[in-house]
Backbone as a ProteinNet text record, in pm:
[ID]
protein_1_A
[PRIMARY]
MERARALLLLVLASALGGCGLAGTTTAAGAGAASEAQQAADAKRTEAQVKQQIEASYSQAAEQRRAADTDAQ
[TERTIARY]
81.1	-2.6	87.6	188.4	280.8	346.6	380.9	449.2	354.2	228.5	131.4	107.6	106.4	85.6	210.7	325.8	445.8	451.9	407.7	405.4	302.8	187.8	84.8	134.3	200.1	253.9	361.8	442.4	545.9	480.3	377.6	308.2	242.2	175.3	113.9	217.4	324.9	430.3	489.6	505.2	555.1	462.3	330.2	232.9	224.3	227.3	218.1	347.1	458.3	585.2	587.1	531	524	440	328.6	245.3	322.3	397.2	476.9	585.9	640.1	743.7	683.4	566.3	501.7	471.5	427.1	398.2	522.3	629.4	759	806.1	792.5	834.7	751.1	624.9	536.5	576.4	601.1	640	775.1	866.1	998.2	980.8	897.9	877.3	813.1	718	652.8	754.1	837.3	939.9	1038.8	1077.2	1169.6	1106.2	978.9	908.4	900.2	875.6	867.8	1005.4	1112.7	1244.5	1279.8	1235.6	1266.1	1188.1	1068.4	988.1	1052.2	1104.8	1171	1298	1371.9	1491.6	1459	1350.1	1308.6	1265.9	1191	1150.6	1270.9	1369.3	1493.2	1564.8	1577.5	1640.9	1570	1437.6	1358.3	1380.5	1381.9	1401.5	1543.6	1640.4	1777	1788.9	1724	1726.4	1659.1	1550.3	1481.9	1567.1	1635.7	1722.9	1837.2	1898.1	2007.9	1961.2	1843.3	1785.5	1764	1715.3	1693.8	1825.3	1929.3	2060.4	2114.5	2108	2156.8	2080.5	1950	1874.7	1917	1947	1993.3	2127.8	2219.5	2350.9	2335.5	2248.7	2227.7	2169.4	2077	2015.4	2117.8	2200.1	2303.1	2405.8	2441.5	2533.9	2474.7	2347	2277.7	2274.2	2247.7	2244.9	2382	2489.9	2624.9	2652.4	2616	2632.6	2557.1	2437	2354.8	2418.1	2471.8	2535.8	2662.6	2737.1	2860.7	2826.6	2720.9	2676.9	2631.8	2558.2	2512.9	2630	2731.6	2848.2	2929.2	2925.1	3005.2	2942.1
-120.4	-2.5	127.1	129.5	243.1	265.3	154.2	164.8	225.3	188.5	239.3	388.5	428.5	570	651.7	604.2	669.1	683.7	577	577.9	680.1	686	783.4	926.3	953	1084	1122.5	1023.9	1050.4	1084.7	1011.2	1038.5	1180	1212.7	1341.6	1457.7	1438.9	1540.9	1556.1	1445.3	1460.2	1530.3	1500.1	1564.2	1713.9	1749.7	1892.5	1964.8	1897	1955.2	1979.9	1890.3	1913.6	2032.6	2057.1	2170.6	2300.3	2300.4	2418.4	2440	2337.8	2352.3	2409.8	2366.3	2420.1	2571	2607.5	2746.3	2830	2776.1	2846.7	2868	2765.4	2777.6	2880.5	2883.3	2982.6	3124.5	3139.4	3269.9	3314.7	3222.2	3257.2	3299	3232.2	3267.2	3404.5	3435.8	3567.1	3674.3	3642.3	3737.7	3765.7	3668.8	3686.5	3775.4	3751	3832.6	3976.8	3997.7	4131.5	4202.3	4125.7	4184.9	4224.4	4137.5	4167.7	4300.2	4313.3	4434.2	4555.6	4539.4	4652.5	4694	4592.6	4623.1	4699.6	4654.8	4724.4	4865.6	4883.9	5022.9	5105.9	5047.6	5124.6	5167.8	5082.7	5118.8	5230.6	5227.3	5332.2	5466	5461.4	5580	5637.1	5547.2	5591.1	5659.6	5605.3	5664	5801.6	5816.4	5945.8	6047.6	6009.4	6099.9	6146.7	6049.9	6089.3	6188	6164.7	6254.8	6394.7	6400.7	6529.8	6602.2	6525	6586.5	6641.8	6563.9	6610.9	6735.3	6738.7	6855.8	6977.3	6957.4	7067.5	7120	7026.6	7067.7	7146.3	7103.1	7170.4	7309.9	7320.3	7449.9	7544.2	7494.6	7576.2	7623.8	7532.5	7572.6	7678.5	7666	7762.4	7899.1	7898.5	8021.6	8088.7	8008.1	8063.4	8126.6	8058.7	8114.5	8245.9	8249.3	8371.8	8485.7	8453.3	8553.4	8602.4	8515.5	8557.4	8646.9	8618.5	8696.8	8836	8839.5	8969.5	9052.1	8989.6	9057.8	9126.9	9074.5	9130	9250.4
-0.4	-0.8	-0.3	83.9	83.2	-50.2	-112	-238.1	-348	-345.8	-436.9	-417.2	-287.6	-252.9	-299.8	-278	-318.8	-474	-542.2	-688.2	-741.1	-672.7	-707.4	-686.8	-575.4	-551.4	-653.9	-694.7	-791.3	-928.9	-966.7	-1092.7	-1088.1	-980.7	-969	-969.8	-898.6	-902.2	-1043.1	-1114.1	-1250.8	-1339.1	-1328.5	-1409.6	-1379.8	-1257.2	-1219.7	-1258.2	-1247.1	-1288.4	-1438.7	-1515.4	-1659.4	-1697.3	-1627.2	-1650.5	-1619.5	-1512.4	-1477.9	-1582.4	-1633.8	-1734.8	-1862.2	-1898.4	-2018.1	-1996.8	-1880	-1848.9	-1855.1	-1802	-1798	-1946	-2030.7	-2166.4	-2241.3	-2217.1	-2276.2	-2232.1	-2104.7	-2052.4	-2112.4	-2125.2	-2180	-2328.6	-2401.4	-2541.2	-2553.8	-2463.7	-2467.4	-2423.6	-2330.9	-2287.2	-2396.9	-2475.5	-2587.3	-2695.7	-2723.8	-2823.7	-2775.1	-2647.8	-2593.8	-2604.4	-2576.7	-2583.6	-2729	-2821.3	-2963.6	-3003.6	-2954	-2984.2	-2922.3	-2803.1	-2733.8	-2811.5	-2860.2	-2936.8	-3063.8	-3131.9	-3257.2	-3224.6	-3119.9	-3072.3	-3041.7	-2976.6	-2938.2	-3065.2	-3165.3	-3290.2	-3362.5	-3363.8	-3423.8	-3348.5	-3219	-3138.9	-3163.3	-3171.8	-3196.4	-3332.2	-3436.2	-3565.7	-3568	-3492.7	-3481.6	-3412.6	-3307.2	-3234.4	-3318.7	-3393.9	-3481.9	-3589.6	-3641.1	-3741.6	-3683.5	-3559.5	-3497.2	-3471.4	-3431.7	-3408.5	-3537.2	-3645.1	-3776.5	-3820.4	-3799.4	-3835.3	-3752.9	-3627.3	-3541.1	-3589.2	-3624.4	-3675.5	-3804.6	-3892.1	-4022.6	-4000.2	-3902.9	-3875.3	-3816	-3726.5	-3663.7	-3771.7	-3861.6	-3968	-4057.3	-4088	-4172.8	-4102.3	-3969.7	-3895.2	-3893.5	-3883.2	-3880.7	-4016.3	-4127.2	-4260.9	-4276.5	-4226	-4239.7	-4157.5	-4039.4	-3954.2	-4018.9	-4084.9	-4153.6	-4274.7	-4341	-4460.2	-4409.6	-4301.8	-4247.8	-4194.5	-4144.2	-4088	-4196.8	-4320.3	-4427.5	-4484.5
[MASK]
++++++++++++++++++++++++++++++++++++++++++++++++++++++++++++++++++++++++

């Protein structure tokens, strides 16, 4: 009887452990997809910031040229 009870507990623990493993795998997959999305968003943001910086440099250069022209 003890042996049957131990076997039953072992089977139940294995079954429940498998469910937890499946849940963990699903969560890891969702986490990886989220990280990939965050990386794509970060690259887009980086490109926008670089574009804004280049526009600022161009505007500053144009203002310097205009000031030089006015000074002459």
